[in-house]
C-alpha positions as CSV (number, residue, x, y, z in Angstrom):
1,M,108.6,143.9,105.2
2,S,107.9,140.3,106.1
3,D,108.6,139.0,109.6
4,F,108.9,135.4,108.4
5,R,111.2,133.4,110.7
6,V,112.3,129.8,110.7
7,G,113.8,127.6,113.4
8,Y,115.2,124.1,113.2
9,A,116.3,121.3,115.6
10,Q,117.1,117.6,115.4
11,V,117.2,115.0,118.2
12,N,118.2,111.4,118.5
13,I,115.3,108.9,119.2
14,N,117.2,105.6,119.5
15,P,115.4,103.0,121.6
16,S,116.7,100.3,123.8
17,L,117.8,97.1,122.1
18,G,115.3,94.2,122.0
19,I,112.3,96.3,121.1
20,G,110.2,95.1,118.2
21,V,111.1,96.4,114.7
22,D,108.1,97.6,112.7
23,G,107.4,97.1,109.1
24,Y,106.6,93.4,108.2
25,Y,104.3,90.6,109.2
26,V,107.1,88.6,110.8
27,P,108.5,89.3,114.3
28,R,111.9,91.2,114.4
29,F,113.6,92.5,117.5
30,A,116.3,95.1,117.5
31,K,119.8,93.6,117.8
32,G,121.8,96.7,117.1
33,F,122.1,100.0,115.1
34,L,123.0,100.5,111.5
35,D,122.5,104.2,112.0
36,D,120.7,106.6,114.3
37,L,116.9,107.2,114.3
38,E,116.1,110.9,114.5
39,A,113.3,113.4,114.8
40,S,113.6,116.9,113.3
41,A,111.4,120.0,113.6
42,L,110.9,123.1,111.5
43,A,109.3,126.0,113.3
44,L,107.6,128.7,111.2
45,S,106.6,132.1,112.5
46,C,104.9,134.9,110.6
47,T,102.5,137.7,111.6
48,G,102.0,136.3,115.0
49,K,101.2,132.7,113.9
50,Q,103.5,129.7,114.7
51,I,103.4,126.3,112.9
52,L,105.4,123.2,113.6
53,L,106.4,120.7,110.9
54,I,107.9,117.5,112.4
55,S,109.6,114.5,110.7
56,V,110.1,111.3,112.7
57,D,112.1,108.2,111.7
58,N,109.3,105.7,112.2
59,L,107.1,103.4,110.1
60,G,104.0,105.5,111.1
61,I,102.4,107.1,114.1
62,N,98.8,106.1,114.8
63,L,96.2,108.7,115.3
64,D,95.9,108.1,119.1
65,L,99.6,108.8,119.6
66,V,99.5,111.8,117.3
67,K,96.8,113.3,119.5
68,E,98.8,112.5,122.6
69,Y,102.0,113.9,121.2
70,C,100.4,117.1,119.9
71,A,98.7,117.7,123.2
72,A,102.0,117.4,125.0
73,I,103.7,119.8,122.6
74,E,100.9,122.3,123.0
75,Q,101.2,122.1,126.8
76,A,104.9,122.5,126.8
77,T,105.2,125.2,124.1
78,G,101.9,127.0,123.8
79,V,101.7,126.2,120.1
80,S,98.2,125.0,119.4
81,K,97.9,121.2,118.7
82,E,96.0,122.3,115.6
83,N,99.1,123.9,114.3
84,I,101.2,120.7,114.2
85,F,102.1,118.8,111.1
86,L,103.6,115.5,112.4
87,S,105.0,113.0,109.7
88,A,106.8,109.7,109.7
89,T,109.5,108.8,107.2
90,H,108.1,105.2,107.0
91,S,111.4,103.5,107.8
92,H,110.8,99.7,107.9
93,T,113.7,99.3,110.4
94,A,112.5,101.7,113.1
95,A,111.1,100.7,116.5
96,L,107.5,99.9,117.3
97,L,105.5,102.8,118.8
98,S,102.4,100.7,119.4
99,V,101.6,97.0,119.7
100,T,100.1,95.8,116.4
101,D,98.0,92.8,115.2
102,F,100.9,91.7,113.0
103,F,102.9,89.8,115.6
104,E,103.2,89.3,119.3
105,A,105.7,91.7,121.0
106,P,106.3,92.6,124.7
107,E,104.1,95.6,125.4
108,E,106.1,97.3,128.1
109,P,109.2,98.2,126.0
110,V,106.9,99.6,123.3
111,L,104.9,101.7,125.7
112,R,108.1,103.0,127.3
113,Y,109.5,103.9,123.9
114,A,106.3,105.7,122.9
115,Q,106.6,107.9,126.0
116,F,110.3,108.5,125.4
117,V,109.5,109.7,121.8
118,K,106.8,112.0,123.2
119,H,109.4,113.7,125.5
120,R,111.9,113.9,122.6
121,L,109.3,115.6,120.3
122,V,108.7,118.1,123.0
123,D,112.4,118.7,123.2
124,V,112.9,119.1,119.5
125,V,110.1,121.6,119.0
126,T,111.2,123.5,122.0
127,L,114.7,123.8,120.5
128,A,113.3,124.7,117.1
129,L,111.2,127.5,118.5
130,A,114.2,128.8,120.4
131,D,116.1,128.8,117.2
132,L,113.8,131.1,115.2
133,K,115.7,133.4,112.8
134,P,114.7,135.8,110.0
135,A,114.6,133.7,106.8
136,R,113.8,133.6,103.1
137,M,112.4,130.6,101.2
138,G,113.3,129.2,97.8
139,Y,111.8,126.3,95.9
140,I,112.8,124.1,93.0
141,V,111.8,120.7,91.6
142,G,114.5,118.1,90.8
143,W,114.3,114.8,89.0
144,A,115.1,111.4,90.5
145,P,117.7,109.4,88.6
146,E,117.2,105.9,87.1
147,R,117.4,102.8,89.3
148,V,116.1,104.5,92.4
149,A,112.3,103.9,92.2
150,Y,109.9,101.5,90.5
151,I,106.2,101.0,90.5
152,R,106.0,97.8,92.6
153,R,102.6,96.5,91.3
154,Y,102.7,94.4,88.2
155,K,100.3,92.8,85.8
156,M,101.3,89.2,85.2
157,K,101.0,87.4,81.9
158,D,98.4,85.0,83.5
159,G,96.1,88.1,84.1
160,S,96.8,88.3,87.8
161,T,98.1,91.3,89.7
162,M,101.1,91.0,92.1
163,T,102.9,93.4,94.3
164,C,106.7,92.7,94.4
165,P,106.8,89.6,92.2
166,P,110.0,87.5,92.2
167,I,113.1,89.0,90.4
168,N,113.1,87.9,86.7
169,D,109.8,86.0,87.1
170,P,108.9,85.0,83.5
171,N,105.2,85.7,84.3
172,I,105.8,89.4,84.7
173,D,104.2,91.5,82.0
174,H,104.3,95.2,82.9
175,P,104.1,97.6,85.9
176,I,100.7,99.1,86.6
177,G,101.1,102.8,86.7
178,K,103.6,105.5,86.1
179,L,106.2,107.0,88.4
180,D,106.2,110.6,89.6
181,Q,110.0,111.3,89.6
182,R,109.7,114.9,90.7
183,V,111.7,115.6,93.9
184,N,110.4,118.7,95.7
185,V,113.1,120.8,97.3
186,L,112.6,123.7,99.6
187,R,115.4,125.8,101.1
188,F,115.2,128.2,104.0
189,D,118.2,130.6,104.3
190,R,118.4,132.0,107.8
191,E,120.2,135.0,109.1
192,G,123.2,134.0,111.2
193,A,122.2,130.3,111.3
194,A,122.3,127.1,109.3
195,S,120.1,126.9,106.2
196,V,117.5,124.1,106.1
197,V,116.6,122.1,103.1
198,V,113.3,120.1,103.0
199,V,113.0,117.2,100.6
200,N,109.8,115.5,99.5
201,Y,109.7,112.4,97.4
202,G,107.4,109.4,97.0
203,L,109.3,106.2,97.6
204,H,109.0,103.5,100.3
205,A,111.8,103.7,102.9
206,D,112.2,99.9,102.8
207,T,115.7,99.1,101.4
208,V,117.5,97.7,104.5
209,N,115.7,94.7,106.0
210,G,117.0,92.8,109.0
211,E,117.1,93.5,112.7
212,L,119.5,96.5,112.9
213,L,117.7,99.8,113.5
214,S,118.1,102.3,110.7
215,A,116.5,105.4,109.3
216,D,116.9,103.6,105.9
217,W,117.7,105.7,102.8
218,P,116.2,109.0,104.1
219,G,118.9,109.0,106.8
220,V,121.6,108.4,104.2
221,M,120.2,111.2,102.1
222,R,120.0,113.7,104.9
223,K,123.6,113.0,106.0
224,T,124.9,113.1,102.5
225,V,123.3,116.5,101.8
226,E,124.6,117.9,105.1
227,K,128.1,116.8,104.4
228,A,128.1,118.3,100.9
229,L,126.5,121.6,101.9
230,D,128.4,123.3,104.7
231,G,126.1,125.0,107.2
232,T,123.0,123.2,105.9
233,K,120.5,120.9,107.7
234,C,118.2,118.5,105.8
235,M,114.7,117.2,106.6
236,F,112.7,114.6,104.7
237,F,108.9,114.2,104.2
238,A,107.7,111.1,102.5
239,G,105.6,111.7,99.3
240,A,102.9,109.6,97.7
241,Q,104.7,106.2,98.0
242,G,102.0,103.5,98.5
243,D,102.8,101.8,95.2
244,V,106.5,102.6,94.8
245,G,109.5,100.6,95.9
246,S,113.2,100.4,94.9
247,T,113.4,96.9,93.4
248,N,114.1,96.4,89.7
249,V,112.5,93.1,88.8
250,H,114.7,92.9,85.7
251,P,118.1,93.7,87.0
252,K,121.1,94.1,84.7
253,A,124.7,95.1,84.7
254,G,125.6,96.2,88.3
255,D,122.0,96.5,89.6
256,M,122.6,93.7,92.1
257,N,125.8,95.2,93.5
258,D,125.9,95.3,97.3
259,T,122.4,94.0,97.7
260,E,120.4,90.8,98.1
261,I,116.9,89.5,97.6
262,S,114.8,89.6,100.8
263,F,112.1,87.2,102.0
264,D,109.5,89.3,100.2
265,N,111.3,89.3,96.8
266,E,112.7,92.8,97.1
267,M,116.3,94.2,96.7
268,K,117.3,95.1,100.3
269,S,120.6,95.7,102.2
270,P,122.5,98.5,103.8
271,G,124.2,99.0,100.5
272,M,120.8,99.5,98.8
273,A,120.0,102.2,101.3
274,R,123.3,103.9,100.6
275,F,122.7,103.8,96.9
276,V,119.2,105.2,97.0
277,G,120.1,107.8,99.7
278,R,123.2,109.0,97.8
279,A,121.4,109.1,94.5
280,L,118.6,111.3,95.8
281,A,121.0,113.5,97.6
282,G,122.6,114.0,94.2
283,T,119.3,115.2,92.9
284,V,119.1,117.8,95.7
285,L,122.6,119.0,95.1
286,Q,122.0,119.4,91.4
287,V,119.2,121.9,91.9
288,Y,119.9,123.4,95.3
289,D,121.7,126.5,94.1
290,K,119.0,127.3,91.5
291,A,116.0,127.6,93.9
292,A,113.6,130.4,93.1
293,Y,113.1,132.7,96.1
294,V,109.7,133.9,96.9
295,D,108.3,136.4,99.5
296,V,106.6,134.8,102.5
297,D,104.2,137.2,104.1
298,Q,101.7,134.7,105.3
299,I,101.6,131.2,106.8
300,D,98.5,129.1,107.7
301,I,97.4,125.6,108.6
302,L,94.0,124.1,107.9
303,H,92.3,120.7,108.4
304,H,89.8,118.8,106.3
305,T,87.9,115.6,106.9
306,V,87.2,113.0,104.3
307,S,84.6,110.3,105.1
308,V,85.0,106.9,103.3
309,P,83.2,103.5,103.7
310,S,84.9,100.6,105.4
311,N,86.3,97.6,103.5
312,M,84.4,95.0,105.5
313,A,84.5,91.3,104.5
314,S,81.4,89.3,103.6
315,P,80.2,86.6,106.1
316,E,81.3,83.9,103.7
317,Q,84.9,85.2,103.8
318,M,85.3,85.2,107.6
319,P,85.9,81.5,108.3
320,L,89.1,81.4,106.2
321,A,90.2,84.8,107.5
322,H,90.0,83.5,111.1
323,E,91.8,80.3,110.1
324,Y,94.7,82.2,108.5
325,R,94.9,84.6,111.5
326,K,95.1,81.7,114.0
327,L,97.8,80.0,112.0
328,H,99.8,83.3,111.7
329,E,99.5,84.1,115.3
330,A,100.6,80.6,116.2
331,G,103.8,81.0,114.1
332,R,102.5,78.4,111.6
333,D,102.7,80.4,108.4
334,D,104.1,77.4,106.6
335,E,100.7,75.8,106.8
336,I,99.2,78.7,104.7
337,P,99.4,77.7,101.0
338,Y,101.4,80.7,99.8
339,T,104.9,82.0,99.9
340,A,106.9,85.3,99.8
341,M,104.8,88.4,99.0
342,E,101.7,86.3,98.3
343,L,101.9,85.0,101.9
344,T,102.3,88.5,103.2
345,T,99.2,89.5,101.2
346,V,96.8,86.8,102.4
347,V,97.9,87.2,106.0
348,A,97.5,91.0,106.0
349,E,94.2,90.6,104.2
350,A,93.0,88.1,106.8
351,L,94.0,90.5,109.6
352,R,92.1,93.3,107.9
353,M,89.0,91.2,107.6
354,C,89.1,90.1,111.3
355,K,89.8,93.6,112.5
356,L,86.8,95.0,110.6
357,E,84.5,92.1,111.2
358,H,82.2,94.1,113.5
359,G,82.8,97.5,111.9
360,P,83.1,100.4,111.8
361,S,81.2,100.9,108.6
362,E,82.8,104.3,107.9
363,F,86.1,106.1,108.5
364,H,86.9,109.7,108.8
365,L,90.3,110.7,107.5
366,G,91.9,114.0,108.4
367,L,93.9,115.9,105.9
368,T,96.3,118.7,107.0
369,G,97.3,121.6,104.8
370,V,100.1,124.1,105.5
371,K,100.6,127.3,103.5
372,I,104.0,129.0,103.3
373,G,103.5,131.9,101.0
374,P,102.9,130.3,97.5
375,V,104.0,126.8,98.7
376,A,101.7,124.3,100.2
377,F,102.1,121.0,102.1
378,V,99.2,118.5,102.1
379,G,99.4,115.9,104.8
380,I,97.7,112.6,104.2
381,P,97.2,110.2,107.2
382,G,98.4,107.0,105.5
383,E,100.1,105.6,102.4
384,P,98.7,107.2,99.2
385,F,99.3,105.8,95.8
386,T,101.4,107.9,93.3
387,D,98.4,109.1,91.4
388,I,97.0,110.7,94.6
389,G,100.1,112.9,94.8
390,V,100.0,113.7,91.1
391,G,96.3,114.6,91.4
392,I,96.9,117.0,94.3
393,K,100.0,118.5,92.7
394,D,97.9,119.4,89.6
395,T,95.9,121.9,91.7
396,E,96.4,125.3,90.1
397,G,97.5,128.5,91.8
398,W,100.5,127.2,93.7
399,S,104.2,127.5,93.0
400,M,104.8,124.1,94.6
401,I,102.6,121.5,96.4
402,L,104.2,118.8,98.6
403,P,101.9,115.8,99.3
404,C,103.2,114.2,102.5
405,A,102.3,110.6,103.5
406,L,101.8,109.4,107.0
407,T,101.0,112.8,108.4
408,N,98.9,113.1,111.5
409,G,98.0,109.5,111.3
410,N,99.0,106.0,110.0
411,E,95.7,104.8,108.7
412,G,96.7,102.3,106.0
413,Y,96.9,102.2,102.2
414,F,94.9,104.5,99.9
415,P,94.8,102.7,96.5
416,M,93.2,104.1,93.3
417,K,89.9,102.7,92.2
418,S,91.6,100.7,89.4
419,A,93.7,98.8,92.0
420,Y,90.6,97.3,93.6
421,D,89.6,95.8,90.3
422,E,93.2,94.6,89.6
423,G,93.9,93.2,93.0
424,G,97.3,93.1,94.7
425,Y,98.6,93.6,98.3
426,E,97.6,97.2,98.9
427,A,94.0,97.0,97.7
428,R,93.4,93.6,99.4
429,T,94.7,94.9,102.7
430,S,93.3,98.4,102.7
431,P,90.6,99.1,105.4
432,Y,88.8,101.3,102.9
433,K,86.5,100.5,100.0
434,S,87.2,101.6,96.4
435,G,87.0,105.3,96.0
436,V,89.2,106.3,98.9
437,A,92.0,107.7,96.7
438,E,89.7,109.8,94.6
439,A,88.0,111.2,97.8
440,I,91.4,112.2,99.1
441,I,92.4,114.0,95.9
442,A,89.1,115.9,96.0
443,G,89.6,116.6,99.7
444,G,93.1,117.8,99.1
445,K,92.0,120.2,96.4
446,E,89.2,121.5,98.5
447,L,91.6,122.1,101.4
448,L,94.0,124.0,99.1
449,A,91.1,126.1,97.8
450,R,90.2,127.2,101.4
451,F,93.6,128.9,101.7
452,A,92.5,131.4,99.0
């Protein structure tokens, strides 16, 4: 008989007001709260091994902080830092955890908040470990409804490629790519304790905008599921979402209800977050009771490193990159001859070129795999395109595979080879050369094979 046990806990990680709000290339500072920022932990125990899966409402946690947080958790709980799967939900209205090149922000509040989050993560895993109960696991795949997600990269009629083009732009021809609308749902039913449902779906958590702190649509989804299912807690892990947003560039009927067009041409508002969160909660509720239960007699966690070349600029590109960076840092974006998402693209591209001017020539990306019986999580340390998730999910021999973005690192975009030829925001700003996505797919499959 299996001794599989599961524990769960959730804590508040709200910062002080005035802290920088992460997510864009313009300065924003927190003026209030739309809803709470949270961190949740799922503790797994089986045959003497313990694994921690943690989800944090944040844009992304860089590798240095991941290492610091995991070391603190290991010291406090005794669970090896190698057995920690630490993911961010990618909310674009969460607080800065580290000072970035994107805009100037007071360093002290950010450092103070980073330490606060470290202590709260120690708290949440301590509580989850104390909550371990005998459990069984079920899995099922739902299907996201229409109007929730869209490929956000478009081929334009003039032959160019654009990320997030203006609504109803007559130059739009067609989206580049195909959505993966599968919503992975895991449920853990525990003896004498709340059930836990884990949701994994590939969509940017970027539907709110503004200077009010918010967990974005994942927070709405979690709360909606918990209200609908008595005695159930909900966690979210972002899927392969690097090229997926929530904006319909050809809105019709009521698509514009309770939303507005943001500075970067996207449909954003608290109402948009409610719509997306409720819609995806509906998907979970549709399938929850029909999950297929499986025996869990083994859990495991493995790591795999993928090495990829750096996307360094040529010497001829550097003068303009330095000029754009200086203008941006001086608050003079209006002197850069672009607007909206095109402006964001050239600024981010310039920052990428300047950051990599002197190397490194190669990066080493860490993938993290977690096996729970016939189900696997594959953690990717950045923002993978949809096709990366699809490629990893196609690995045979598993009942379900959950690709998870922004896990154990926040190392940028991972576009497909074709995106580098097509252009657009993600490929032009990625610190990696063409081939990074395909290397991650191969690495993910190799990682999964090692569990056999």
